[in-house]
MIKEMI-783330 format. One record per residue (C-alpha): residue number from 1; x, y, z; residue in one letter. Coordinates in Angstrom, 2 decimals, decimal comma, padded with zeros to 5 digits. Layout:
<gudrens>
{gudren NUM {X Y Z} A};
...
</gudrens>
This chain:
<gudrens>
{gudren 1 {-175,70 181,06 -152,62} M};
{gudren 2 {-173,53 184,18 -152,78} Q};
{gudren 3 {-170,12 184,71 -151,19} Q};
{gudren 4 {-169,79 187,99 -149,27} L};
{gudren 5 {-166,33 187,59 -147,72} W};
{gudren 6 {-163,41 185,24 -148,40} E};
{gudren 7 {-162,55 184,66 -144,76} K};
{gudren 8 {-164,23 183,44 -141,60} R};
{gudren 9 {-166,83 185,74 -140,04} G};
{gudren 10 {-170,44 186,79 -140,39} G};
{gudren 11 {-170,80 186,77 -136,61} W};
{gudren 12 {-172,16 190,31 -136,67} G};
{gudren 13 {-175,32 188,98 -138,29} G};
{gudren 14 {-177,69 190,01 -141,04} V};
{gudren 15 {-180,68 192,34 -140,70} L};
{gudren 16 {-183,02 194,48 -142,76} T};
{gudren 17 {-183,22 198,25 -142,29} A};
{gudren 18 {-186,63 199,89 -142,18} K};
{gudren 19 {-186,34 200,92 -145,84} D};
{gudren 20 {-185,71 197,30 -146,86} G};
{gudren 21 {-181,94 197,50 -147,27} T};
{gudren 22 {-180,39 194,19 -146,21} V};
{gudren 23 {-177,14 194,63 -144,24} V};
{gudren 24 {-174,67 191,84 -143,44} A};
{gudren 25 {-171,79 192,25 -140,98} F};
{gudren 26 {-168,32 190,69 -141,17} Q};
{gudren 27 {-167,27 190,68 -137,46} S};
{gudren 28 {-165,13 189,48 -135,73} P};
{gudren 29 {-162,22 189,66 -138,17} G};
{gudren 30 {-163,10 193,19 -139,20} G};
{gudren 31 {-165,78 195,78 -138,57} G};
{gudren 32 {-167,19 195,76 -142,09} N};
{gudren 33 {-170,62 195,48 -143,63} C};
{gudren 34 {-172,16 194,91 -147,05} R};
{gudren 35 {-175,58 196,09 -148,23} R};
{gudren 36 {-178,19 194,85 -150,68} S};
{gudren 37 {-180,83 197,29 -151,91} R};
{gudren 38 {-182,69 194,84 -154,13} D};
{gudren 39 {-183,75 192,22 -151,60} G};
{gudren 40 {-180,53 190,23 -151,71} G};
{gudren 41 {-180,07 189,80 -155,46} K};
{gudren 42 {-176,91 191,91 -155,58} T};
{gudren 43 {-174,58 193,30 -152,90} W};
{gudren 44 {-172,73 196,61 -152,80} D};
{gudren 45 {-169,00 196,83 -152,12} A};
{gudren 46 {-167,53 196,41 -148,65} D};
{gudren 47 {-168,04 199,30 -146,20} I};
{gudren 48 {-165,64 199,71 -143,28} E};
{gudren 49 {-167,60 200,74 -140,20} I};
{gudren 50 {-164,36 201,67 -138,42} A};
{gudren 51 {-160,92 200,08 -137,92} P};
{gudren 52 {-161,74 199,18 -134,30} D};
{gudren 53 {-165,37 198,15 -134,86} A};
{gudren 54 {-164,81 194,49 -134,03} K};
{gudren 55 {-166,79 192,01 -131,97} G};
{gudren 56 {-170,02 193,98 -132,15} G};
{gudren 57 {-173,66 193,04 -132,37} R};
{gudren 58 {-176,06 194,62 -134,84} A};
{gudren 59 {-179,71 195,54 -134,31} L};
{gudren 60 {-182,33 197,91 -135,68} V};
{gudren 61 {-183,73 200,51 -133,30} D};
{gudren 62 {-187,33 200,24 -134,48} E};
{gudren 63 {-188,27 203,45 -132,64} T};
{gudren 64 {-185,74 205,72 -134,35} K};
{gudren 65 {-185,09 203,67 -137,47} G};
{gudren 66 {-181,32 203,61 -136,90} D};
{gudren 67 {-179,04 200,61 -137,22} I};
{gudren 68 {-176,74 200,11 -134,25} L};
{gudren 69 {-173,55 198,08 -134,23} Y};
{gudren 70 {-172,79 197,69 -130,53} V};
{gudren 71 {-170,08 196,38 -128,24} N};
{gudren 72 {-170,99 197,66 -124,75} P};
{gudren 73 {-168,10 195,80 -123,09} G};
{gudren 74 {-165,69 197,75 -125,29} A};
{gudren 75 {-167,56 200,98 -124,53} G};
{gudren 76 {-168,86 201,90 -127,98} W};
{gudren 77 {-171,60 201,69 -130,51} L};
{gudren 78 {-171,63 202,78 -134,14} Y};
{gudren 79 {-174,87 204,28 -135,40} R};
{gudren 80 {-176,10 204,47 -138,98} S};
{gudren 81 {-178,99 206,73 -139,95} R};
{gudren 82 {-178,78 205,81 -143,63} D};
{gudren 83 {-179,30 202,03 -143,64} S};
{gudren 84 {-175,65 201,15 -143,17} G};
{gudren 85 {-174,07 203,49 -145,74} A};
{gudren 86 {-172,21 205,55 -143,10} S};
{gudren 87 {-171,49 205,22 -139,38} W};
{gudren 88 {-170,72 207,48 -136,41} T};
{gudren 89 {-169,21 206,41 -133,10} R};
{gudren 90 {-170,84 206,96 -129,69} E};
{gudren 91 {-169,61 206,04 -126,21} S};
{gudren 92 {-171,80 203,78 -124,07} V};
{gudren 93 {-171,94 202,51 -120,50} Q};
{gudren 94 {-172,58 198,94 -119,39} V};
{gudren 95 {-173,91 197,96 -115,97} R};
{gudren 96 {-172,99 194,59 -114,39} P};
{gudren 97 {-175,22 191,71 -113,40} D};
{gudren 98 {-175,69 190,57 -109,80} G};
{gudren 99 {-172,31 188,81 -109,83} F};
{gudren 100 {-170,61 192,03 -110,84} G};
{gudren 101 {-169,87 190,67 -114,32} N};
{gudren 102 {-170,33 192,25 -117,72} I};
{gudren 103 {-169,78 190,81 -121,20} P};
{gudren 104 {-166,29 191,94 -122,19} K};
{gudren 105 {-165,11 192,71 -125,71} T};
{gudren 106 {-165,57 189,11 -126,82} E};
{gudren 107 {-168,89 188,76 -125,04} G};
{gudren 108 {-171,16 190,11 -127,76} V};
{gudren 109 {-169,50 188,46 -130,75} A};
{gudren 110 {-170,93 185,29 -132,29} A};
{gudren 111 {-174,58 185,98 -131,49} M};
{gudren 112 {-177,79 186,44 -133,45} Q};
{gudren 113 {-178,68 190,10 -134,09} C};
{gudren 114 {-180,49 191,95 -131,33} G};
{gudren 115 {-184,09 193,17 -131,52} I};
{gudren 116 {-186,40 195,97 -130,38} T};
{gudren 117 {-189,22 194,69 -128,17} L};
{gudren 118 {-192,60 195,25 -129,81} A};
{gudren 119 {-195,08 194,09 -127,16} F};
{gudren 120 {-195,93 194,72 -123,52} G};
{gudren 121 {-194,73 197,30 -121,01} K};
{gudren 122 {-191,12 197,11 -122,24} H};
{gudren 123 {-192,02 197,98 -125,81} K};
{gudren 124 {-189,15 199,88 -127,43} G};
{gudren 125 {-186,43 198,23 -125,31} R};
{gudren 126 {-183,28 197,27 -127,23} L};
{gudren 127 {-182,02 193,82 -126,31} I};
{gudren 128 {-179,38 191,45 -127,59} M};
{gudren 129 {-177,90 188,12 -126,51} P};
{gudren 130 {-174,43 188,21 -124,98} A};
{gudren 131 {-171,91 186,06 -123,14} R};
{gudren 132 {-169,91 186,30 -119,92} V};
{gudren 133 {-166,70 184,33 -120,44} M};
{gudren 134 {-165,54 183,94 -116,87} G};
{gudren 135 {-162,20 184,96 -115,37} P};
{gudren 136 {-159,92 186,77 -117,80} R};
{gudren 137 {-162,57 186,43 -120,53} S};
{gudren 138 {-160,86 183,18 -121,44} S};
{gudren 139 {-162,15 180,39 -123,67} N};
{gudren 140 {-159,59 177,98 -122,19} A};
{gudren 141 {-161,07 174,64 -121,13} V};
{gudren 142 {-160,47 175,20 -117,40} E};
{gudren 143 {-162,67 178,32 -117,45} W};
{gudren 144 {-165,60 177,04 -119,51} R};
{gudren 145 {-167,72 176,10 -116,50} S};
{gudren 146 {-167,61 179,78 -115,55} Y};
{gudren 147 {-169,13 180,87 -118,85} H};
{gudren 148 {-172,79 181,74 -119,12} Y};
{gudren 149 {-175,13 183,29 -121,61} S};
{gudren 150 {-176,83 186,54 -120,73} T};
{gudren 151 {-178,50 189,52 -122,40} A};
{gudren 152 {-177,80 193,24 -122,65} L};
{gudren 153 {-180,70 195,67 -122,81} Y};
{gudren 154 {-181,13 199,42 -123,10} S};
{gudren 155 {-184,16 201,63 -122,43} D};
{gudren 156 {-182,53 204,89 -123,56} D};
{gudren 157 {-181,70 204,17 -127,19} G};
{gudren 158 {-178,32 202,57 -126,53} G};
{gudren 159 {-176,45 204,95 -124,19} A};
{gudren 160 {-176,67 202,67 -121,11} I};
{gudren 161 {-176,82 198,86 -121,27} W};
{gudren 162 {-177,85 196,66 -118,36} Q};
{gudren 163 {-176,52 193,12 -118,11} T};
{gudren 164 {-179,37 190,74 -117,38} S};
{gudren 165 {-179,50 187,97 -114,81} K};
{gudren 166 {-177,44 184,98 -116,00} P};
{gudren 167 {-178,95 182,36 -118,26} F};
{gudren 168 {-179,62 179,53 -115,76} P};
{gudren 169 {-177,16 177,02 -117,25} V};
{gudren 170 {-173,39 177,36 -116,80} L};
{gudren 171 {-171,07 176,52 -119,66} G};
{gudren 172 {-173,31 178,29 -122,17} T};
{gudren 173 {-172,47 181,01 -124,67} G};
{gudren 174 {-173,32 182,16 -128,23} E};
{gudren 175 {-177,05 182,58 -128,37} A};
{gudren 176 {-180,17 183,98 -129,98} A};
{gudren 177 {-183,42 185,42 -128,66} L};
{gudren 178 {-186,84 186,23 -130,08} A};
{gudren 179 {-189,88 188,03 -128,70} E};
{gudren 180 {-193,23 186,26 -128,87} L};
{gudren 181 {-196,55 188,00 -129,46} S};
{gudren 182 {-197,53 187,69 -125,77} D};
{gudren 183 {-194,44 189,66 -124,75} G};
{gudren 184 {-192,37 186,72 -123,52} R};
{gudren 185 {-188,83 186,39 -124,83} I};
{gudren 186 {-187,50 182,99 -125,86} L};
{gudren 187 {-183,77 182,44 -125,37} Y};
{gudren 188 {-181,86 179,79 -127,35} N};
{gudren 189 {-178,24 179,04 -126,35} S};
{gudren 190 {-175,23 177,01 -127,35} R};
{gudren 191 {-173,49 175,01 -124,62} E};
{gudren 192 {-169,79 174,12 -124,63} H};
{gudren 193 {-169,31 171,24 -122,22} M};
{gudren 194 {-171,82 168,40 -122,52} S};
{gudren 195 {-173,45 166,41 -125,29} R};
{gudren 196 {-177,03 167,30 -126,18} G};
{gudren 197 {-179,39 169,66 -127,96} N};
{gudren 198 {-179,78 173,44 -127,55} R};
{gudren 199 {-180,71 174,96 -124,22} F};
{gudren 200 {-183,85 177,09 -124,10} M};
{gudren 201 {-185,33 179,42 -121,47} A};
{gudren 202 {-187,68 182,40 -121,43} H};
{gudren 203 {-188,23 185,75 -119,79} S};
{gudren 204 {-191,50 187,28 -118,60} D};
{gudren 205 {-190,00 190,64 -117,60} D};
{gudren 206 {-188,52 192,04 -120,77} G};
{gudren 207 {-185,27 190,08 -120,72} G};
{gudren 208 {-183,87 190,64 -117,24} D};
{gudren 209 {-184,60 187,25 -115,63} L};
{gudren 210 {-184,37 183,94 -117,56} W};
{gudren 211 {-186,29 180,96 -116,20} I};
{gudren 212 {-187,45 177,45 -117,07} G};
{gudren 213 {-184,28 176,22 -118,76} A};
{gudren 214 {-184,56 172,95 -120,69} Y};
{gudren 215 {-182,93 171,15 -123,59} R};
{gudren 216 {-184,89 171,33 -126,81} S};
{gudren 217 {-185,99 167,86 -127,94} P};
{gudren 218 {-185,76 168,99 -131,58} D};
{gudren 219 {-182,92 171,46 -132,13} L};
{gudren 220 {-179,32 170,23 -132,38} P};
{gudren 221 {-176,41 172,17 -130,94} D};
{gudren 222 {-173,89 171,52 -133,67} G};
{gudren 223 {-173,08 168,01 -134,84} A};
{gudren 224 {-174,93 165,41 -132,78} R};
{gudren 225 {-172,57 163,29 -130,72} G};
{gudren 226 {-170,16 166,00 -129,63} T};
{gudren 227 {-170,09 168,10 -126,46} S};
{gudren 228 {-168,88 171,21 -128,28} Y};
{gudren 229 {-171,89 173,11 -129,58} G};
{gudren 230 {-172,18 175,55 -132,46} L};
{gudren 231 {-173,51 179,06 -132,89} M};
{gudren 232 {-176,94 179,17 -134,55} G};
{gudren 233 {-179,56 181,75 -135,42} G};
{gudren 234 {-183,20 182,22 -134,37} M};
{gudren 235 {-185,76 184,78 -135,51} I};
{gudren 236 {-189,50 185,36 -135,42} R};
{gudren 237 {-191,17 186,02 -138,77} L};
{gudren 238 {-193,28 189,23 -138,95} P};
{gudren 239 {-196,60 187,42 -139,39} V};
{gudren 240 {-199,28 189,15 -137,27} P};
{gudren 241 {-201,16 186,84 -134,94} G};
{gudren 242 {-198,68 183,97 -135,21} H};
{gudren 243 {-195,41 183,06 -133,54} D};
{gudren 244 {-193,52 181,49 -136,43} I};
{gudren 245 {-189,88 180,99 -135,44} L};
{gudren 246 {-186,93 179,83 -137,52} L};
{gudren 247 {-183,69 178,28 -136,27} Y};
{gudren 248 {-180,44 177,57 -138,12} S};
{gudren 249 {-177,64 175,13 -137,36} N};
{gudren 250 {-175,97 172,07 -138,86} V};
{gudren 251 {-177,83 168,76 -139,16} D};
{gudren 252 {-175,43 165,84 -138,95} T};
{gudren 253 {-174,70 162,83 -136,73} D};
{gudren 254 {-170,92 162,98 -137,20} G};
{gudren 255 {-169,94 164,54 -133,87} G};
{gudren 256 {-167,09 163,11 -131,76} V};
{gudren 257 {-166,58 163,39 -128,00} M};
{gudren 258 {-163,22 164,73 -126,77} P};
{gudren 259 {-161,18 162,79 -124,21} K};
{gudren 260 {-161,04 165,78 -121,86} Q};
{gudren 261 {-164,29 167,09 -120,40} V};
{gudren 262 {-165,08 170,46 -121,93} G};
{gudren 263 {-162,44 170,22 -124,64} A};
{gudren 264 {-163,15 171,03 -128,27} S};
{gudren 265 {-163,61 168,72 -131,23} I};
{gudren 266 {-165,26 170,74 -133,97} A};
{gudren 267 {-165,69 167,89 -136,44} T};
{gudren 268 {-168,60 167,28 -138,83} A};
{gudren 269 {-169,57 170,93 -139,22} R};
{gudren 270 {-171,68 170,48 -142,34} E};
{gudren 271 {-175,20 170,50 -143,77} K};
{gudren 272 {-176,49 173,87 -142,56} V};
{gudren 273 {-180,25 173,54 -142,12} T};
{gudren 274 {-183,22 175,70 -141,12} V};
{gudren 275 {-186,00 174,52 -138,77} W};
{gudren 276 {-189,45 176,12 -138,35} A};
{gudren 277 {-191,80 176,33 -135,37} S};
{gudren 278 {-195,41 177,50 -135,63} F};
{gudren 279 {-196,21 177,52 -131,91} D};
{gudren 280 {-193,64 179,86 -130,41} G};
{gudren 281 {-190,87 177,28 -130,11} G};
{gudren 282 {-192,73 174,41 -128,41} H};
{gudren 283 {-192,31 172,14 -131,44} T};
{gudren 284 {-190,23 172,33 -134,62} W};
{gudren 285 {-192,02 170,12 -137,15} P};
{gudren 286 {-190,32 171,44 -140,30} V};
{gudren 287 {-186,71 171,46 -141,39} K};
{gudren 288 {-184,97 171,82 -144,74} R};
{gudren 289 {-181,35 171,48 -145,77} L};
{gudren 290 {-179,94 174,72 -147,18} V};
{gudren 291 {-176,36 173,78 -148,06} Y};
{gudren 292 {-175,14 170,18 -148,29} D};
{gudren 293 {-171,49 170,91 -147,60} G};
{gudren 294 {-169,02 172,15 -144,97} P};
{gudren 295 {-170,69 174,85 -142,87} S};
{gudren 296 {-170,42 176,33 -139,40} A};
{gudren 297 {-171,66 179,50 -137,63} Y};
{gudren 298 {-174,95 180,90 -138,92} S};
{gudren 299 {-177,35 183,82 -138,49} N};
{gudren 300 {-180,86 184,54 -139,74} L};
{gudren 301 {-182,54 187,72 -140,96} G};
{gudren 302 {-185,94 188,57 -142,43} V};
{gudren 303 {-187,24 191,12 -144,91} G};
{gudren 304 {-189,65 194,05 -144,54} R};
{gudren 305 {-193,18 194,34 -145,95} P};
{gudren 306 {-193,53 196,84 -148,77} G};
{gudren 307 {-189,85 196,69 -149,77} T};
{gudren 308 {-187,80 194,55 -152,20} P};
{gudren 309 {-186,97 192,31 -149,24} S};
{gudren 310 {-190,62 191,47 -148,50} Q};
{gudren 311 {-191,17 187,80 -147,73} G};
{gudren 312 {-187,46 186,98 -147,93} R};
{gudren 313 {-185,51 185,08 -145,27} I};
{gudren 314 {-181,73 185,47 -145,15} Y};
{gudren 315 {-179,27 182,87 -143,90} L};
{gudren 316 {-175,72 184,13 -143,35} L};
{gudren 317 {-173,27 181,32 -142,66} F};
{gudren 318 {-169,65 180,25 -142,73} E};
{gudren 319 {-168,82 177,54 -145,24} G};
{gudren 320 {-167,93 176,48 -148,72} G};
{gudren 321 {-166,68 173,43 -150,62} P};
{gudren 322 {-163,15 173,77 -149,23} K};
{gudren 323 {-164,08 173,93 -145,54} G};
{gudren 324 {-166,57 175,03 -142,92} C};
{gudren 325 {-164,75 178,33 -142,29} H};
{gudren 326 {-163,78 178,98 -145,90} E};
{gudren 327 {-165,92 182,07 -146,48} A};
{gudren 328 {-169,06 183,95 -145,46} V};
{gudren 329 {-172,01 182,96 -147,62} Q};
{gudren 330 {-175,57 184,29 -147,85} V};
{gudren 331 {-178,66 182,50 -149,08} V};
{gudren 332 {-182,17 183,92 -149,41} S};
{gudren 333 {-185,43 181,99 -149,62} F};
{gudren 334 {-189,05 182,29 -148,51} N};
{gudren 335 {-191,35 180,36 -146,21} L};
{gudren 336 {-192,91 178,54 -149,16} S};
{gudren 337 {-189,49 177,14 -150,10} W};
{gudren 338 {-188,85 176,09 -146,52} L};
{gudren 339 {-192,18 174,22 -146,46} L};
{gudren 340 {-191,31 172,56 -149,77} N};
{gudren 341 {-194,74 173,20 -151,23} G};
{gudren 342 {-196,77 172,27 -148,15} R};
{gudren 343 {-199,65 174,50 -147,09} D};
{gudren 344 {-198,66 176,73 -144,15} V};
{gudren 345 {-202,25 176,72 -142,85} S};
{gudren 346 {-201,90 173,05 -141,92} K};
{gudren 347 {-199,09 173,91 -139,53} F};
{gudren 348 {-200,75 177,03 -138,15} L};
{gudren 349 {-203,84 175,03 -137,35} G};
{gudren 350 {-201,80 172,77 -135,10} K};
{gudren 351 {-200,07 175,61 -133,29} A};
{gudren 352 {-200,82 176,01 -129,58} R};
</gudrens>
C-alpha cells in the first residue's frame, strides 16, 4: 500500500493511459494528479491540473488517446495529450435530461472513471456516471429523495455532453458503469436512504436509458446495517471473450441505522474489499480483503497489455490506520492474487 495524498480525496479515480502510464486523481479537494510510469511501483510528484479543476471525472478517449478530466456541469474539461504530464482547458456544453436537469458542479464528483464504448453501434462514445442532486444541488436530508444517478455521454470527443435518462431509483448517487462484450452497459449505484445492497440496472442503447433496476444479492453498499451507502468502484477487465468485472467497497456488518429517515451515520467504514464476477455481473463468487483497517471511498483501474502496467489492477481508496478519511492510498495486485491461487478457468467455465 502506498500513500498518494495526506488528505481525503481520490474521487477523481485512477486510470491507465494508452502508453501504460497510471494516473491517479485527487479531486474533490484539489484538481491534482500523480503518475506512475513503472506500473505502480513508484509515483511522480504531484501535478496541478489547474487551480479550479475540482469535482471532475477522468476518462481515456480511446479513439484519440487523450486523457480527459471533465466537469460538464461546470462547463469545462482539461485534456492531456501526454499521459497526464500537462493539461489544457476547453469549454464544453451539457444538455439536460427529460426533467430539464443536469449534473451540477458536484454531480460528477465521487464516481468511478468514465469509459469509451468499445462495442456496438455506439462504439467510440465517451460516457461517465454522474449524479443529479435535486433542488439547489443540496445533500441536505430533505432533498435526498430528489437525488438520482444518471450518466453523461458525448459523441463528439467531449465538446457536447448529453445527460441520460435518470437511473430508475430515486435517492441514488455516486456510481460506476462498465460495458459488457455484447454492448450492454451495466450500471452500479450507491443509494442514500434505505438499508440494502447496491442498486444495479443496464442500458441497451449506449447509456441513454437505464432499465431493469434491482438490488444486487451479493454487493454491499457500505457497511451492512446502515441506510447510508458508500461510493465504490467497478471495472471490466480487458480479457477478450469474457466479461470479468471487479467491484470495490467495504465488507463489514457494523452499520447503524439513523433515527431520521435519510440521515447519515457513516460508521464502520473499514475493510475495503474487492469482489469478482465472471458472468457480466450476474454473480460475484469471489471476494478478497485488501486492507483490514479504516477505509471509505474507492475506485478501480486496470493496466494495459504490452506496458509495465500489464495485468495489474489498481485500487485507489481513502483510509489509513488513523481513520477512514485519513489519506488517499493505492494498492496494486493481479487477478491471480484476487483468486488466492485458484484456477480462473474454473470460474470462467461456470460463467453464463
